[in-house]
RONUNU-95192 format. One record per residue (C-alpha): y, z, x; residue in one letter. Coordinates in steps of 0.25 Angstrom, whole numbers, padded with zeros to 4 digits, always signed. Each point is the difference from the previous one (the first is absolute). Example, Ala and Ser with C-alpha at 12.3 -4.5 7.8 and 13.67 -1.06 7.14 Angstrom:
REM residues 2
-0018+0031+0049A/+0014-0002+0006S/
REM end
This chain:
REM residues 585
+0568+0183+0364M/+0001+0014+0006R/-0005-0001+0016R/-0004+0012+0008I/-0002+0000+0015A/-0012+0008+0007V/+0000+0004+0014V/-0015+0004+0005H/+0006+0009+0011K/-0015+0002+0006S/+0001-0017+0003R/+0016+0000+0005C/-0002-0002+0015N/+0014-0001+0005P/-0005-0002+0015Q/-0011-0010-0004G/+0010-0009-0007C/+0011-0001+0012G/+0008+0010-0007G/+0003+0000-0014Y/-0003-0014-0004L/+0002+0001-0013C/+0015+0004+0001I/+0002-0011+0011R/-0004-0011-0010V/+0004+0005-0014C/+0010-0008-0005P/+0007+0011-0008E/+0002+0009+0013N/+0006-0012+0006R/+0010-0002-0010M/+0004+0014+0003G/-0007+0008-0011K/-0007+0012+0004E/-0013-0005-0008C/-0011+0004+0012I/+0004+0012+0007V/-0007+0010+0010I/-0005+0013-0006D/+0006+0011+0009P/-0011+0009-0003K/-0012-0009+0005D/+0008-0012+0007K/-0008-0009-0009K/+0007-0008-0011I/+0006+0002-0013M/+0004-0009-0011I/+0013+0001-0008N/-0006-0008-0013E/+0014+0001-0006E/+0005-0008+0012Q/-0011-0011+0001C/+0000-0014-0006G/-0011-0010+0001S/+0003-0001+0014G/-0009+0012+0002I/-0013-0007-0002T/+0003-0007+0013I/-0001+0013+0007A/-0012+0004-0007A/-0008-0013+0004N/+0005+0000+0014K/-0006+0014+0003C/-0013-0001+0008P/-0006+0013-0005F/+0002-0003-0015D/+0009+0014-0001A/+0010-0005-0010I/-0003-0004-0015Q/+0009-0006-0010I/-0005+0000-0014I/+0004-0006-0012N/-0003+0011-0011L/-0004-0005-0014P/+0012+0000-0009E/-0004+0010-0009A/+0000+0011+0012L/+0013+0007+0002D/+0001+0015+0007K/-0013+0005+0005P/-0006+0013-0004I/-0003+0004+0014H/+0005-0006+0014R/-0004+0005+0014Y/+0014+0000+0007G/+0008-0012+0002K/-0008-0013+0002N/-0013+0008-0003G/-0011-0002-0011F/+0006+0000-0014S/-0010+0003-0013L/+0006-0005-0013Y/-0009+0005-0010S/-0011+0010-0004L/-0013+0002-0006P/-0001+0007-0013T/-0011+0012-0001P/-0006-0002-0014V/-0007+0013-0006F/-0015-0002-0004G/-0001-0010+0010K/-0003-0003+0015V/+0010-0009+0005L/-0003-0008+0013G/+0010-0006+0010I/-0004-0012+0008V/+0008-0008+0011G/+0002-0003+0015R/+0002+0011+0010N/+0016+0001+0002G/+0003-0003-0013I/+0004+0013-0005G/-0012+0007-0007K/+0000+0013+0008S/+0016+0000-0002T/-0002-0002-0015A/-0009+0012-0003I/+0007+0009+0010K/+0012-0003-0010I/-0009+0004-0012L/-0007+0012+0007A/+0014+0006+0004G/-0003-0001+0015A/+0012-0010+0002L/+0014+0000-0007Q/+0004-0014-0003P/+0014-0003+0005N/+0003-0013-0008L/+0002-0007+0012G/+0013+0009+0004M/+0002+0008+0013D/+0005+0011-0009T/-0009+0010-0008E/-0003-0004-0013V/+0000+0011-0011K/-0011+0000-0011F/+0010-0005-0011D/+0003-0011+0008D/-0015-0004+0000L/-0001+0002-0015L/+0013-0009-0002Q/-0007-0010+0010F/-0013-0001-0008F/+0007+0001-0014K/-0008-0008-0011G/-0012+0000+0008T/-0014+0007+0000E/+0004+0006+0013A/+0012+0007-0007Q/-0010+0007-0008T/-0009+0004+0011F/+0012+0006+0008F/+0005+0008-0011E/-0013+0006-0002K/+0000+0003+0014L/+0014+0006+0001K/-0004+0010-0012D/-0013+0004+0007N/-0009-0008-0011K/-0007-0007+0011I/-0009+0007+0012K/-0005-0009+0010I/-0010+0003+0010S/+0000-0011+0011Y/-0011-0004+0010K/+0008-0007+0012P/-0006-0012+0008Q/-0001+0007+0014Q/-0012+0009-0002I/+0000+0001+0015D/+0012+0008+0001L/-0007+0011-0009I/-0006+0008+0012P/+0014+0001+0006K/+0006+0007-0011T/-0011+0007-0007V/-0009+0010+0008K/-0013+0008-0004G/-0014-0003-0008L/+0000-0009-0010V/-0004+0009-0011E/+0012+0009+0003D/+0009-0011-0001L/-0006-0006-0013L/+0001+0014-0006R/+0014+0003+0004K/+0004-0013-0008V/-0009+0001-0012D/+0009+0002-0013E/-0009-0005-0009T/-0012+0010+0002N/-0010-0012+0003S/-0004+0001+0014F/-0014+0001-0002D/+0000-0012-0009K/+0009-0009+0009I/-0008+0004+0013V/-0014-0004-0007Q/+0006-0014-0006E/+0006-0003+0015L/-0011+0004+0007D/+0007+0010+0009L/-0009+0012+0000K/-0006-0002+0013D/+0013-0001+0007I/+0007+0012-0007L/-0002+0010+0013K/+0005-0012+0009N/+0013+0002+0007D/+0009-0011-0005V/+0003-0004+0015A/-0014-0005+0000T/-0002-0008-0012L/-0002-0016+0001S/+0009-0009-0006G/-0009-0001-0012G/-0001+0014-0002E/+0015+0002+0001L/+0003-0010-0011Q/-0010+0007-0009R/+0006+0013+0003V/+0014-0006-0002A/-0004-0005-0013I/-0006+0013-0004A/+0013+0007+0003A/+0008-0009-0008T/-0008+0001-0013V/-0001+0015+0001L/+0015+0000-0002K/+0005+0003-0014K/+0007-0013-0003A/+0002-0011-0010N/+0002-0011+0010L/-0009-0003+0011Y/+0003-0010+0011I/-0010-0004+0010F/+0004-0009+0012D/-0012-0008+0005E/-0011+0010-0004P/-0011-0008+0004T/+0003-0003+0016S/-0010+0007+0009Y/-0010+0001-0011L/-0014-0009-0001D/-0003-0008-0012I/-0008+0011-0006K/+0011+0010+0001Q/+0011-0011-0005R/-0009-0002-0013I/-0001+0015-0002N/+0015+0002+0002I/+0003-0012-0009S/-0009+0006-0011K/+0007+0015+0003F/+0015-0006-0001I/-0004-0008-0013K/-0006+0012-0006N/+0010+0009+0003F/+0012-0006-0007V/+0002+0006-0014A/+0010-0003-0011E/+0011+0010+0006D/-0002-0005+0014T/+0004-0013+0007A/-0007-0004+0013V/+0007-0010+0011V/-0010-0006+0010V/+0005-0009+0013V/-0012-0007+0004E/-0004-0013+0008H/-0015-0001-0004D/+0000-0009-0010L/-0014+0003-0007I/+0004+0014-0001I/+0014-0001-0005L/-0006-0009-0010D/-0011+0011-0002Y/+0009+0012-0002M/+0013-0005-0007T/+0005-0004-0014D/+0013-0007+0004L/+0006-0006+0013I/+0014-0002+0006H/+0000-0011+0010I/+0011+0003+0012M/+0006-0012+0006Y/+0012-0006+0008G/+0000-0001+0015A/-0007+0009+0010E/+0009+0011+0006S/+0011-0006-0007A/+0001+0003-0015Y/-0011+0003-0011G/+0001-0003-0014I/-0010+0007-0012V/-0006-0010-0010S/-0001+0005-0015L/-0014+0006-0002P/-0012-0008-0004K/-0014+0004-0004P/-0008+0001+0012A/-0008-0012+0000K/+0012-0008-0004A/+0008+0006+0011G/-0010-0002+0011I/-0001-0014-0003N/+0014-0003-0001T/+0001+0007+0014F/-0011-0010+0005L/+0007-0012-0006E/+0014+0004+0006G/+0007-0004-0012F/+0006+0009-0011I/+0001-0010-0012K/+0009+0008-0009E/+0010+0001+0012Q/-0001-0013+0005N/-0001+0007+0014M/-0009-0005+0011R/-0002+0010+0010F/-0010-0006+0010R/-0001-0016+0002D/-0015+0001-0001H/-0012+0004-0009Q/-0010+0009+0005I/-0013-0007-0006K/-0014+0006+0000F/-0014-0006+0000F/-0006-0004-0014S/-0013+0007+0005R/-0005+0007+0012P/+0001-0010+0012P/-0015-0002+0003E/-0002-0008+0012K/-0013-0006+0004Q/-0006+0009+0011M/+0001-0006+0014R/-0013+0000+0008S/+0008+0001+0013I/+0000+0015+0004T/+0012+0006+0008L/-0006+0014+0001T/-0010+0009-0005S/-0005+0014+0001W/-0014+0008-0001T/-0002+0014-0006N/+0013+0006+0006L/+0000+0015+0000N/+0012+0009+0004K/+0002+0015+0000K/+0014+0005+0003L/+0000+0016-0002G/-0006+0003-0014K/+0002-0015-0005F/-0011-0010+0001S/+0001-0014-0004L/-0011-0011-0001R/+0003-0014-0002A/-0012-0009-0004D/-0002-0014+0007S/+0011-0010-0004G/+0005-0013+0005V/+0015-0005+0001V/+0001-0016-0001G/+0010-0009+0005R/+0013-0001-0007N/-0002+0010-0010R/+0010+0011-0005V/-0009+0013-0003I/+0007+0012-0008G/-0006+0014+0002I/+0000+0010-0011L/-0002+0015+0000G/+0005+0014-0002E/+0008+0007+0012N/-0008+0007+0010G/-0014-0008-0004I/+0001-0007+0014G/+0007-0014-0003K/+0010+0002+0013T/-0012+0005+0008T/-0008-0013-0002F/+0013-0009+0003A/+0001+0008+0013K/-0015-0003+0003I/+0002-0014-0002L/+0013-0001+0007A/-0007+0007+0012G/+0009+0013+0000V/-0012+0007-0003I/-0015-0002+0003D/-0010+0003-0010P/-0011+0011+0003D/-0011-0009-0005N/-0002-0016-0004G/+0008-0011+0006N/+0012-0008-0003V/-0008-0013+0005N/+0011-0012+0003E/+0011+0004+0008K/+0012-0006-0004V/+0015+0002+0003R/+0006+0009-0009V/+0014+0005-0004S/+0001+0013-0007Y/+0012+0006-0008K/-0002+0014-0002P/+0004+0008-0012Q/+0009+0010+0005Y/+0012-0008+0007L/+0007+0006+0013Q/+0015+0000-0002S/+0005+0007+0011D/+0001-0011+0010S/+0015-0005+0005T/-0006-0014+0002E/+0008-0011-0005I/-0007-0007-0012V/+0003-0014+0007A/-0008+0004+0012V/-0011+0007-0009F/-0001-0014-0007L/+0001-0008+0012H/-0013-0008-0003D/+0003-0001-0015A/+0014-0005+0002M/-0004-0011+0012R/-0013-0005-0009K/+0001+0004-0014Y/+0014-0001-0004E/-0003-0008-0013T/-0013+0006-0003L/+0004+0015+0002L/+0014+0004+0003I/+0007-0008-0012R/-0011+0005-0011P/+0000+0014+0005L/+0016+0000-0001E/+0001+0005+0014L/+0012-0009+0006K/+0010+0012-0002H/-0008+0011+0006L/-0003-0007+0013L/+0013+0007+0008T/-0005+0014-0006K/-0008+0011+0007K/-0014+0003-0006L/+0004+0015-0002N/+0012-0006-0009E/-0009-0007-0010L/-0004+0004-0014S/-0014+0002-0003G/+0000-0013-0007G/+0007-0007+0010E/-0009+0006+0011L/-0012-0003-0008Q/+0005-0016-0001R/+0001+0000+0016V/-0013+0006+0001S/-0007-0010-0008I/+0007-0011+0008A/-0003+0006+0013K/-0015+0001-0004C/-0001-0014-0005L/+0007-0007+0012A/-0010+0005+0010E/-0011-0010+0004E/-0013+0004-0007A/-0011-0004-0009D/+0000+0012-0009L/+0012+0007-0006Y/-0002+0014-0005L/+0012+0007-0008L/-0001+0014-0005D/+0009+0001-0012E/+0010-0011+0002P/+0006+0002-0014S/+0006+0014+0004A/+0014+0002-0002Y/+0001-0014-0006L/+0007-0004-0013D/-0007-0009-0011V/+0006-0013+0006E/-0003+0005+0014Q/-0015+0002-0003R/-0002-0013-0007L/+0008-0008+0012A/-0009+0007+0010V/-0012-0003-0007S/+0003-0014-0002K/+0004-0001+0016L/-0014+0006+0004M/-0007-0010-0010K/+0006-0012+0007D/-0002+0006+0013Y/-0015+0000-0001A/+0000-0013-0005E/+0009-0006+0010Q/-0007+0007+0012K/-0015+0000+0002T/+0000+0016-0002C/-0004+0010-0010S/+0008+0012-0005I/-0005+0013-0005M/+0010+0009-0008V/+0000+0015-0004V/+0008+0003-0011D/+0001+0007-0013H/+0009-0009-0008D/-0009-0007-0010L/+0009-0012-0003L/+0002-0002+0015F/-0014+0000+0003L/-0004-0009-0012D/+0010-0010+0005Y/-0003-0001+0013I/-0016+0002+0001S/-0011-0011+0001D/-0011+0012+0001E/+0000+0015-0001L/-0006+0012+0007M/-0002+0012-0008V/-0001+0015+0006F/-0005+0011-0007D/-0003+0015+0002G/+0006+0014+0001V/+0014+0000+0006P/-0001+0007+0014A/-0014+0002+0000K/-0008-0013-0001E/+0003-0015-0003G/-0007-0012-0001E/+0004-0015+0001A/-0007-0011-0006T/+0003-0015-0001G/+0007-0009+0001P/-0002-0005-0014F/+0005-0011-0009S/+0013+0004-0007M/-0008+0002-0013N/-0010+0008+0006D/+0008+0008+0008G/+0010+0003-0010M/-0010+0004-0011N/-0007+0009+0010N/+0013+0007+0002F/+0006+0001-0014L/-0013+0006-0006T/+0003+0012+0010R/+0013+0001-0006L/-0004-0002-0015N/+0011-0011-0002I/-0001-0015-0004T/+0010-0010+0004M/+0005-0013-0007R/+0010-0012+0003R/+0013+0000-0007D/+0000-0012-0009Q/+0015-0004+0004E/+0000+0003+0015S/-0014+0001+0003N/+0002+0013+0009R/-0011+0010+0000P/+0002+0012-0011R/-0008+0012-0003I/-0006+0002-0014N/+0005+0011-0008K/-0013+0010-0001P/-0008-0002-0012G/+0008-0013-0005S/-0009-0012-0005V/+0000-0008+0013M/-0003+0013+0008D/-0012+0003-0008R/-0005-0015+0000E/+0001-0001+0014Q/-0007+0013+0004K/-0011-0005-0010E/-0001-0013+0006E/+0001+0008+0014R/+0011-0010+0004K/+0011+0009+0003L/+0007-0009+0009Y/+0009-0010-0010Y/-0013-0002-0010G/
REM end
């Protein structure tokens, strides 16, 4: 069995362990071998895999910061397609684009999804795990006899032209200057500017400077720039991040309708409902986070997502998760509690040109309330009023309760150590928060060193560790992968049940809100102009209310019980609309 050693340099803390504890306790080193050595470049450790025997696991287990991973790879794996340096992450296979189809990729963060599509896009030259440069012919030899060989041969012969939308759209303003219209006209190779602008709802921002765009606007501009280029392989890395639910549905329809017989589309996406809705085939990526990644064979979208939730690939006899992710067989309709935690009466708030109106509503104890609506329609404003961050112009929040608030936009410029920032959470909620959110290895990091997903989990822990009656979390699923989103939702439900508190969650992931919510609030209106908040409603009433505005229907999958969007015009779609039961029939 082949074994690799992975060193997480960001976790390695020689001073914190008393001076290279792993070197001192490693049996291989004590026998005179140079198994674990000091990297002269950064003074962190480095592991010579060829020098190490079974004793290396002792050193790995002794590391107090979990900086060393010793991994026994599946027997079928040999040489990686790409490795990020000595003791770095390894990718062992690639997705295979299929012409005429939308191919989806699902998997945890840190498992190699972006690496894989960067290789497909030609943005990253695979090194086959070697330190020296690998020639194109070496790649063809490596992939000989596989579909990847055909792909790279076509790429070499310029028979495949690629257009790629990267994940980090927030970097666009740093490299692109000027007006949106000028940018899109400059990249338009298909003479479809007007059509794309209309379909992606970009008309109102064409005269805006790229530097002034919101995250959602940047995302739609990036998608437009990608499809305006003449290509036959289009790759979208997380195309729905920063978008509200209505925009996600529209983008899904757009991408699905965009694919043609002579084009292939590859999509990385964490919103399972959207991934299911827009794709024909699914690759599951699995392995060990930040250590190695493997790409499964493609499956039909429904079967692929159900396999991912199950955590077991039957045909390969491969279990990549120790538990199955389960869903309720029906919406969780708890009996409404009569005990009121807090309530409000006819709230009004005007901010510049925007005005919000919230009808009277009540939050009962031990409830999880989801908040749905488009971007720019007042959800965050409402949350800030309940949190006491801003005051309403009219109306009242009737019961003054202790509120803990996690804002939508997270501050990441602090040099404070995570362990200090989460002092209360570590002291009181090790089992309830720290472990489920997988924060242990982050405790020695500074806040400004965290990724978006890491900062999100830390912020959730900080919010829930506060002593409060009502917890308000604005977009807690942002930057999280599928498994993390579902873990967070389960954590919140358990938290509300164990404590005499309630939780209100603003989010755009329908599956996340379906999983977590006892009740729903629905926001309607005109983005950036006016918003109206109604509810809380029961799940059935709230979802029927909201889905009516989207003109979609939903059902439960018969195998996994997960929520799915019906195909427009399907038998079930028509029947549910006729019965006015848009939410699961």
